[in-house]
N, C-alpha and C positions, 0 to 999 in steps of 0.2 A: 504493500500500500504506500503510495507516494505521500510524502510529508505535506507538500503543497502542489497544487496543479496550476497550469497556466490560466485556467478559468478562474481559480481562486484569486490569483494576483490581478487579473484584468478587472474582475468585478469589484475588487477593493480599491482600484485606482492606483496600484503600486507603481505602474509604469509612468505616471505623470511626474515629470521633473519640474524645475523652475523655468522661468522665462530665460531665453537664451542669453540675454545680457547679464544675467546673474550667475552664470555657470563658473565652475572651477575647472580649468583645463585638465587637471589631473583625473577628472571623471570622464574624460573623452572616451576611454576604452570601454566604458559601461553604457554609453549612449547609443541607441539604435538609430534614431532619426530625429527630425525636427518637424513639428506641425504647428503652423500659425504662431510662430514665435515661442513655442513651448518645446523643450527637450523631452523626448520619449526614451525611457530607460529600456535597455535590452533585458527583457525578462528571462531569456534563456540563461544569461549569466546570473541573474538574480536567483533562479532556481538552483543552479550549481553551487553558488557561493552560500546560499542559505543552508543547503544540505551539509556543506562543510562546517559551517558555524554550528549547526544543530548537533552534529556528531561531537564537536569539540566540547560544547556545553554539557552534553550528556556524559562524556567521559570524565569531565571535571567533577560533575555532580556524583558520579559513581565512585569517585575517590573520596567523597565526603567533603569536598571543598565548596564553600559558599559562593554563590553567584550574586553579585551586587547589581540590582536594577536601578538605573538612573534615567530620569526624564523630568525636567522641570518646566517645560513649556506647558502653558495652560491647557491646551487641548489633549495632552498626553498624560497629565497628572493622574486622572482616574484610572486609566489603563495600567499604568505602572504600579499603582497601589493594589488594584484588584488582582492582577496576574502575579505579582510578587507574593501577595498573601496566599493566593491559591496554591503556589508551589512551595511555600514556606521559605522564601528568600528574603534577605534584607533589601531595603530600597530607600531611595531618597527622591522625593518628587516635589519638594519645595525649592529652596535654594541650596546650591552646593556649599557645604561648609569647608572653608579653606583648611587644609591639613587633615581632612577626613581620612586620607590614606597615608600621606607622608608624615603625619603627626598622630598616628592612630592610637598610641598609648594614652595620649591626653584625651582624645575623643572617647576612648573606651572608659576612662575614669569618669567622664561626664555622664556617660550612659549608665554606669553603675550607680552614680549619685542619683540620677533620675529614678532608677529602680528602687533605690533605698527610700527616696521621698514617697513614692507610690506605696510602698510597703508600710511605711510609718503612718501615712494617712489612713490606709485601710485598717490598720490595727488600732487607730485612735490615739496614737502616741502624742499627737499635737493638740489634743482637745483642751489641755490645761494651760496651754500657752496663751499669752495675751493676744487679743484679737489682731492687733497690728502685726505681731510676729507671724501669726498664722496666715494672714493675708499675704504677707511677704513671701512665705514659703509656697503658697498656692500660685502666686505669680511666677515664681522661679520654676515650679513644676510645669506650668502651662507653657512657658518659654522653651523648656527642654523638650517637652513633648512635640511642640510645633516643629522643632528642628531635628530631633533625634529619634522620634517614635518609630520610624521605619527601620532604624538601625539597631534596635534593642537586642536582636538576636545575633548581631555581628560580634562574635567574641575573638575573632582573629582576622587577619587580612584576607580578602576574598581570593578565590582561585581565578576569578575572571570578573570583568565588569561588562554588563550588557547595557547599552545606552541608545537613546534615540536622539540623533542629530549631534555629531561630534563638534560641529561649529558652535552651537549653543553651549554644549557641555565641555567647552575647551579646558576648563580648570580641572575637571575630573579626568580628562584625557591626559593632560600634562602630568598629573600626579601618578596615574597608573603607569604611564610610560617611564617615569623616573624610577619606579619600583619594579619595572619589568612585569607588571600584571597584564595579562592578555586582555584585549578589548574586542568585544563583538558589538557592532553598531550598524544601525540603518543609516546609510549614506545617500543623501539626495544629490542632485547635480551641482549644488553649490558647496559640497563638502570636499575635504581633503582625505581621500581614502588611505593615504600613506600614514596617517596618524593612528590608524587602528590595525589590529592584527587580522580580524575577520570581518571585512566590510560586507554589508548586504545592500547592494544598490536598490534604492526604492524611495518612494514618496514618504518623507519623514514629517509631513505636516498634516495629512489627512487622517482623521480618526479611524476610518475603516482600515486603512493601510497599516497604520502603526499597531492597531489592535490585533490584526491578523497575525503579523509577524511576532509580536510580543507574546501572544497566546501560545504560539508554536514553540518559542524559546522556553516558556514556562513548562510546556509539555516535556521538553528535553530535560529540564531539571528534575521533573517528577520521574521520568523514565529512568534516568541515571540513578536516582536514589533508590528506586525499586529494583534495580538490577535487570531491567528488561532489555531485550535485544531488538534493535531496529530491523524490521523486515526488509529483506533485499528487494529493491525495486524491480518490477517486471521488465524484461528486455523489450526494447522498442520493436515494433513490427517493421519489416522492411519497408522503406519509403516513408516512415513516420517522421515528421519534422522534429529536429532536436533543438533548434534555437527558438527564435521568436516566431509567432504565427505570421502568415502572409501579411505584407504591408497594408492591404486594404482593411484588415481587422483593426488596425491602429489609426486609421485615418479619421481624425475627429471631425473632419468636414463632411464625411459621407455616412459615418456610423452614428445613427440617432442615439442608440443606447450610450455609447461612449461620450457623445457630445453632451447629453444630459448629465452624465456623471461629471464631466469636466466643468460644466457650468455650476453644478452644485459645489464642487471642491473650490473652484475659483471664487465663487460668490459668497458662500457661507463660511469658508474656513480661511479665507484670505491668502490663498496660495499665490505666491509671486514668482 
């Protein structure tokens, strides 16, 4: 059974890149064509690179290494939180905390302090404190939760970082690179794929696109943890296309379904 199909990617709008004027030339090798000033991503390569990333994440998870999910853009915050929780992974979907990786020991102490505050409040240990002191501790706990809640289970450096949009998450990318932590990332046509170890060429702005890929990465974490084996993909029939579908399938001028999808993405989600 295939992890993803070309139909899955097309329906989620994974192939829509940014406007041509906003491209990063390093993404040229992943671009299939251009339509009406929009770069179209080569989904044949997306499928191949996704499967490579999937296997890597699965193997890391099978070794008991945590996978850190990162996505702070407004439209991907719910997806990052939901999928990370579903697969039991740590995540950060608010702002990236400087030193989260490179100064991990300090961050971990703050996490432990947050857990201690929660435990003390739950046990009623602060009930006899003056109101002013109790309010101060509540504010501190709320602040820590807002920034560290998704990291509460991260008790050591992650085995890999999965993130959406390395351009936006540049600080996370730099810290991971400094420490040699592998990065898996959805890279749009404005990204620098050389910054990450396992780039997945695709639309990193649309909710459907990012949710589809993130959900499959979460599946890889779960599969690795459960020790499952990925089924071997069925061999292609003779004459079956291996790359992108025929060009007319991607022509946003003639394909009504894709044109409607494009208008939705460009209009509602601000794709540029």
